[in-house]
C-alpha positions as CSV (number, residue, x, y, z in Angstrom):
1,M,71.9,22.2,12.6
2,T,72.7,19.4,15.0
3,S,75.2,16.7,14.2
4,K,72.5,14.0,14.3
5,L,70.4,15.9,11.7
6,K,73.5,16.4,9.5
7,A,74.2,12.7,9.7
8,A,70.6,11.8,8.8
9,L,70.6,14.1,5.8
10,F,73.9,12.6,4.6
11,L,72.6,9.1,4.9
12,L,69.3,10.0,3.1
13,G,71.3,11.6,0.2
14,A,73.6,8.6,-0.1
15,A,70.6,6.3,-0.2
16,G,69.0,8.4,-2.9
17,S,72.2,8.3,-5.0
18,L,72.4,4.5,-4.7
19,A,68.8,4.2,-5.7
20,V,69.3,6.3,-8.8
21,F,72.5,4.4,-9.7
22,G,70.6,1.1,-9.2
23,V,67.7,2.2,-11.5
24,G,70.3,3.2,-14.1
25,L,71.9,-0.2,-13.9
26,I,68.5,-1.9,-14.2
27,G,67.6,0.2,-17.2
28,L,70.9,-0.5,-18.9
29,W,70.5,-4.2,-18.3
30,R,66.9,-4.1,-19.6
31,S,67.9,-2.2,-22.7
32,F,70.4,-4.8,-23.7
33,G,67.8,-7.5,-23.2
34,R,65.0,-5.8,-25.1
35,S,64.0,-7.0,-28.5
36,D,61.6,-4.2,-29.4
37,I,64.3,-1.7,-30.2
38,P,65.8,-2.0,-33.7
39,A,69.5,-1.8,-34.2
40,S,71.1,0.9,-36.4
41,S,74.4,1.2,-38.2
42,G,74.2,5.0,-38.3
43,Q,72.1,8.1,-38.0
44,L,71.6,11.4,-39.7
45,V,70.9,14.4,-37.5
46,L,68.8,16.9,-39.2
47,P,67.4,20.3,-38.0
48,N,64.6,20.2,-35.4
49,E,65.2,16.5,-34.8
50,Q,65.5,14.9,-31.4
51,I,67.2,11.7,-32.1
52,P,68.1,9.5,-29.1
53,P,71.8,8.6,-28.6
54,A,72.8,5.4,-30.3
55,D,76.5,5.0,-29.4
56,E,75.9,1.3,-28.7
57,P,72.7,0.2,-30.4
58,P,70.9,-2.7,-28.7
59,P,70.6,-6.0,-30.6
60,A,67.7,-6.6,-33.0
61,E,66.7,-9.8,-31.2
62,A,66.7,-10.9,-27.6
63,S,68.4,-14.2,-28.6
64,Q,71.6,-12.3,-29.4
65,S,73.8,-11.6,-26.4
66,W,74.5,-7.9,-25.7
67,W,78.2,-8.2,-26.3
68,K,77.5,-9.5,-29.9
69,P,74.9,-7.1,-31.2
70,R,73.4,-7.7,-34.6
71,R,74.3,-4.7,-36.8
72,I,71.1,-4.7,-38.8
73,P,70.1,-1.1,-39.7
74,V,66.6,-0.1,-38.9
75,S,66.3,1.5,-42.4
76,K,66.2,-0.1,-45.8
77,K,66.2,1.4,-49.3
78,P,63.9,-0.8,-51.4
79,G,64.0,-1.7,-55.0
80,P,65.7,0.0,-57.9
81,P,67.1,3.5,-57.2
82,H,64.3,6.1,-57.0
83,G,64.4,8.4,-60.0
84,S,66.0,5.8,-62.3
85,E,62.8,5.1,-64.1
86,Q,62.0,6.1,-67.6
87,Q,60.1,9.3,-67.0
88,E,57.5,8.8,-69.7
89,F,54.0,7.5,-69.5
90,V,53.9,4.3,-71.6
91,L,51.1,2.2,-70.0
92,D,47.6,2.1,-71.4
93,E,44.7,-0.3,-71.6
94,S,46.6,-2.5,-74.0
95,N,49.5,-3.3,-71.8
96,S,48.5,-2.8,-68.2
97,S,45.7,-3.0,-65.6
98,L,43.8,-0.1,-64.0
99,M,43.7,0.0,-60.2
100,K,40.3,0.4,-58.7
101,G,39.4,2.6,-55.7
102,V,38.8,1.2,-52.3
103,S,36.4,3.2,-50.0
104,E,38.1,4.2,-46.8
105,W,37.1,7.8,-46.5
106,G,37.2,7.9,-42.7
107,V,40.9,7.2,-42.4
108,Q,42.3,9.1,-45.4
109,R,45.1,11.6,-45.0
110,W,44.5,15.2,-46.2
111,C,47.9,16.8,-46.1
112,D,51.1,16.1,-48.0
113,I,54.5,14.6,-46.7
114,A,55.5,18.1,-45.4
115,G,52.3,18.5,-43.4
116,N,50.7,21.1,-45.8
117,F,47.0,20.7,-45.7
118,Y,44.9,20.4,-48.9
119,S,42.2,22.9,-49.9
120,T,38.5,22.4,-49.3
121,R,38.0,22.1,-53.0
122,L,40.4,19.2,-53.4
123,I,39.0,17.4,-50.4
124,R,35.4,17.8,-51.7
125,E,36.2,16.7,-55.3
126,F,38.9,14.1,-54.8
127,S,37.8,10.5,-55.0
128,Y,39.5,7.1,-55.5
129,V,36.2,5.3,-56.0
130,N,34.6,7.7,-58.4
131,P,37.5,9.5,-60.0
132,G,35.8,10.8,-63.1
133,S,37.7,11.8,-66.2
134,N,40.2,14.1,-64.4
135,G,40.5,12.1,-61.2
136,P,43.2,9.7,-59.9
137,S,44.3,7.0,-62.3
138,V,46.9,4.4,-61.6
139,R,48.0,1.7,-64.1
140,V,50.1,-1.3,-63.3
141,R,52.1,-3.8,-65.4
142,V,53.5,-7.0,-63.7
143,A,56.1,-9.4,-65.2
144,P,54.4,-12.8,-65.6
145,E,57.4,-14.8,-64.4
146,G,60.8,-14.3,-62.8
147,P,62.9,-14.7,-59.6
148,T,61.0,-11.9,-58.0
149,L,57.9,-9.7,-58.5
150,K,58.7,-6.9,-60.9
151,G,56.6,-4.3,-62.6
152,R,55.9,-0.7,-63.5
153,L,53.4,1.7,-62.0
154,E,52.2,4.9,-63.5
155,A,50.0,7.3,-61.5
156,R,48.2,10.4,-62.5
157,G,46.1,12.8,-60.5
158,L,46.7,11.3,-57.0
159,K,47.2,13.5,-54.0
160,P,50.0,16.0,-54.6
161,N,53.4,15.5,-52.9
162,F,52.1,12.4,-51.2
163,A,53.6,9.1,-50.2
164,Y,52.0,5.8,-51.1
165,Q,53.1,2.4,-49.9
166,I,53.2,-0.4,-52.5
167,K,52.0,-3.8,-51.1
168,L,51.4,-7.3,-52.3
169,R,48.4,-8.7,-50.4
170,G,47.2,-12.3,-50.3
171,L,43.8,-13.6,-51.2
172,P,42.9,-16.4,-48.8
173,D,39.8,-17.4,-50.7
174,D,41.4,-17.6,-54.1
175,D,45.0,-18.8,-53.3
176,F,45.5,-19.7,-49.7
177,E,49.0,-21.1,-50.2
178,A,50.2,-17.9,-51.8
179,F,48.4,-16.0,-49.1
180,E,50.5,-17.7,-46.4
181,R,53.7,-17.4,-48.4
182,I,53.2,-13.6,-48.5
183,G,52.4,-13.3,-44.8
184,Y,55.4,-15.3,-43.7
185,I,57.8,-12.9,-45.3
186,G,55.7,-9.8,-44.6
187,R,53.1,-9.0,-42.0
188,W,49.8,-10.2,-40.6
189,R,46.8,-8.2,-39.6
190,L,44.0,-9.7,-37.5
191,P,40.5,-8.2,-37.3
192,G,40.4,-4.9,-35.4
193,R,42.6,-1.8,-35.3
194,G,45.7,-3.6,-34.0
195,T,48.6,-3.8,-36.4
196,N,51.6,-5.7,-34.9
197,Y,51.0,-9.4,-34.9
198,T,53.4,-12.3,-34.9
199,D,53.5,-15.5,-36.8
200,N,52.4,-17.3,-33.7
201,D,49.4,-14.9,-33.4
202,Y,48.4,-15.9,-36.9
203,R,48.8,-19.6,-36.3
204,A,46.7,-19.4,-33.2
205,Y,43.9,-17.4,-34.8
206,P,41.1,-19.9,-35.8
207,D,39.5,-18.1,-38.7
208,K,42.3,-17.6,-41.2
209,Q,40.0,-16.2,-43.9
210,K,39.6,-13.0,-41.8
211,V,43.3,-12.4,-41.5
212,E,45.1,-10.0,-43.8
213,A,48.5,-11.1,-45.1
214,Y,50.7,-8.6,-47.0
215,I,54.2,-7.5,-47.6
216,L,55.1,-3.8,-47.9
217,F,58.0,-3.8,-50.3
218,D,58.3,-0.3,-51.9
219,F,56.8,3.2,-52.1
220,F,56.7,6.3,-54.2
221,V,56.0,10.0,-53.7
222,T,53.9,12.0,-56.2
223,D,54.9,15.4,-57.6
224,G,53.0,18.7,-57.2
225,R,50.4,17.5,-59.7
226,G,49.9,14.1,-58.1
227,N,51.8,12.2,-60.8
228,A,54.4,9.5,-60.3
229,I,56.2,6.7,-62.2
230,R,57.8,3.8,-60.4
231,D,59.6,0.6,-61.7
232,F,59.3,-1.7,-58.7
233,E,61.1,-4.9,-57.7
234,L,60.3,-6.9,-54.6
235,D,63.6,-7.2,-52.7
236,S,62.6,-5.9,-49.2
237,S,60.2,-6.5,-46.4
238,L,59.3,-3.1,-44.8
239,H,57.4,-2.0,-41.8
240,V,56.4,1.6,-42.4
241,L,57.7,5.0,-43.8
242,W,59.1,7.9,-41.9
243,N,59.9,11.6,-42.7
244,G,63.5,12.1,-41.6
245,S,63.1,15.8,-41.7
246,R,60.3,16.0,-39.2
247,Q,60.4,12.8,-37.1
248,A,62.9,11.3,-34.8
249,G,64.6,8.1,-35.9
250,T,67.9,6.4,-36.6
251,P,68.1,5.8,-40.4
252,D,71.3,5.1,-42.2
253,A,72.1,8.3,-44.1
254,D,72.4,6.4,-47.4
255,D,68.8,5.2,-47.0
256,L,67.3,8.7,-47.0
257,I,65.5,9.6,-50.2
258,P,65.2,13.4,-50.8
259,V,61.9,14.6,-52.2
260,L,61.2,18.1,-53.6
261,V,57.9,19.5,-52.4
262,E,56.2,22.1,-54.6
263,A,53.0,23.2,-52.8
264,N,52.1,26.5,-54.4
265,D,48.9,25.6,-56.2
266,P,45.9,27.5,-54.5
267,E,43.5,25.0,-56.0
268,K,45.2,22.2,-54.2
269,Y,46.4,23.8,-50.9
270,A,44.6,25.6,-48.2
271,V,47.7,27.7,-47.6
272,P,50.0,27.7,-50.7
273,R,53.7,27.8,-50.1
274,R,55.8,30.2,-52.1
275,K,59.1,28.3,-51.4
276,L,60.1,24.8,-52.3
277,S,61.0,22.4,-49.5
278,V,63.0,19.2,-49.4
279,E,61.8,16.3,-47.3
280,F,63.8,13.1,-46.6
281,I,61.7,9.9,-46.6
282,W,63.0,6.6,-45.4
283,A,61.6,3.1,-45.0
284,E,61.8,1.1,-41.8
285,R,62.9,-2.5,-42.2
286,E,60.6,-5.3,-41.0
287,L,63.5,-6.5,-38.8
288,C,62.0,-9.8,-37.9
289,R,62.3,-11.0,-41.5
290,Y,66.1,-10.4,-41.7
291,T,69.1,-12.4,-40.4
292,S,71.6,-9.9,-41.7
293,A,71.7,-6.4,-43.3
294,S,72.6,-7.8,-46.7
295,D,69.5,-10.1,-47.0
296,V,67.6,-9.8,-50.2
297,I,64.0,-10.8,-49.5
298,R,62.2,-12.8,-52.2
299,L,58.9,-14.6,-52.4
300,P,59.2,-18.4,-52.3
301,P,59.0,-20.0,-55.7
302,G,55.5,-20.9,-57.0
303,K,52.4,-19.5,-58.7
304,Y,50.7,-16.5,-57.1
305,R,47.2,-15.1,-57.3
306,A,47.1,-12.0,-55.2
307,E,46.5,-8.2,-55.4
308,L,48.7,-5.2,-55.6
309,V,47.5,-2.4,-53.3
310,L,48.4,1.2,-52.5
311,T,48.2,2.4,-49.0
312,E,48.4,6.1,-47.9
313,E,51.4,6.7,-45.6
314,S,50.2,8.6,-42.5
315,F,53.6,9.0,-40.8
316,H,52.0,8.2,-37.4
317,S,50.2,11.5,-37.5
318,P,48.3,12.4,-34.3
319,Y,45.8,14.5,-36.2
320,N,42.5,13.5,-37.7
321,D,43.4,14.8,-41.1
322,G,46.7,13.0,-40.9
323,G,45.1,9.7,-41.7
324,Y,45.5,6.1,-40.6
325,W,47.1,4.1,-43.3
326,A,44.1,3.9,-45.6
327,T,44.3,1.3,-48.4
328,V,42.8,3.2,-51.3
329,L,43.6,1.4,-54.6
330,S,44.0,-2.3,-55.6
331,C,44.2,-4.6,-58.6
332,P,44.5,-8.4,-59.0
333,V,47.8,-9.8,-60.2
334,E,48.9,-13.3,-61.3
335,F,52.6,-14.3,-61.7
336,T,55.1,-17.1,-61.1
337,I,58.2,-16.9,-59.0
338,T,61.1,-19.0,-60.2
339,A,64.0,-20.2,-58.0
340,D,66.7,-17.7,-57.0
341,D,69.6,-19.2,-55.0
342,K,71.1,-15.8,-54.3
343,A,68.1,-14.5,-52.5
344,Q,67.1,-14.8,-48.8
345,V,63.7,-16.5,-49.0
346,G,61.9,-15.1,-46.0
347,V,60.0,-18.3,-45.1
348,A,63.2,-19.7,-43.5
349,V,63.2,-16.8,-41.0
350,A,59.5,-16.6,-40.6
351,D,59.0,-20.2,-39.7
352,A,60.8,-19.8,-36.4
353,D,58.4,-20.2,-33.4
354,D,60.3,-17.7,-31.3
355,D,58.4,-14.4,-30.8
356,T,61.7,-12.6,-31.1
357,R,61.2,-13.0,-34.8
358,S,57.9,-11.2,-34.6
359,G,56.5,-7.8,-35.5
360,K,56.2,-7.1,-31.7
361,H,59.8,-6.0,-31.4
362,Q,59.3,-3.2,-33.9
363,A,59.8,0.4,-32.8
364,S,56.8,1.8,-34.6
365,T,53.2,0.9,-34.0
366,R,52.1,0.3,-37.6
């Protein structure tokens, strides 16, 4: 090899090293400037997970300089502690309302939180809209007045070992003021299959009556028979649910909720499981509605006519039977929110015109 060839190879290698180093610096600079990556205060590494390193988590908003990151965890444990409810069915037609089915067959999920697929018989016979005497039944009782929305939900015969989001959804035709209050502490959905819209997107959209405004504030997971009881209290604004056992993420370990999965019924499962499994479910915070990790989200004071809805959690499944966040049950609710000086009323955050306070910076797509 001639000396000229050696010199050329040396220069080429040096140029390549400098290029890689430069790309790395650009990537580092961009990561500190990005607002679509949620910050985290910790992570739990579970088997089979591939969690990206988070030694120095980026800030939650672009408006924060990189040397002063906002330590707002991506995860949030909502409401009263799960499992603290009185485990006895007490709701009936005299003290509660029955939720009615919503037809969204094409986007329903047909496997449980562990990915166990349901039997052909269950898929054929199960119906939210026409439940029959042995089908799904969900009753709800809501407190008529208080500093936040409180209530109790009792479910029977839903899909077994299944996660349901609990949402409050506005009714633009019946109570437009309440509709906007809900959206400005929660989320907007414009017509189409898109999901992440900002406050500015909503303000710019001309036909407000076609927009969906809702706040996801809690969730529950059914047992092996499809039953569940949940005492709820709106204190959080959430984005979506994740399975910490099967999906990458950076939740605070204290925000993981262990769920025992019993999938051994051959009438309900295509392939019954002899052994129990434990799944860890966590809720992603709607970061744009928070100024600090300690914020308690509350609805602004006033009267509300809205509806409580249940949405199937699909866990971002890539499979057809994994669903696409089908809203399957609903019931109208009326209540009054009184003033609560201790709470973080989300409107103060949501009124900012800056898109850095928008859903576009969320890590997930739903």
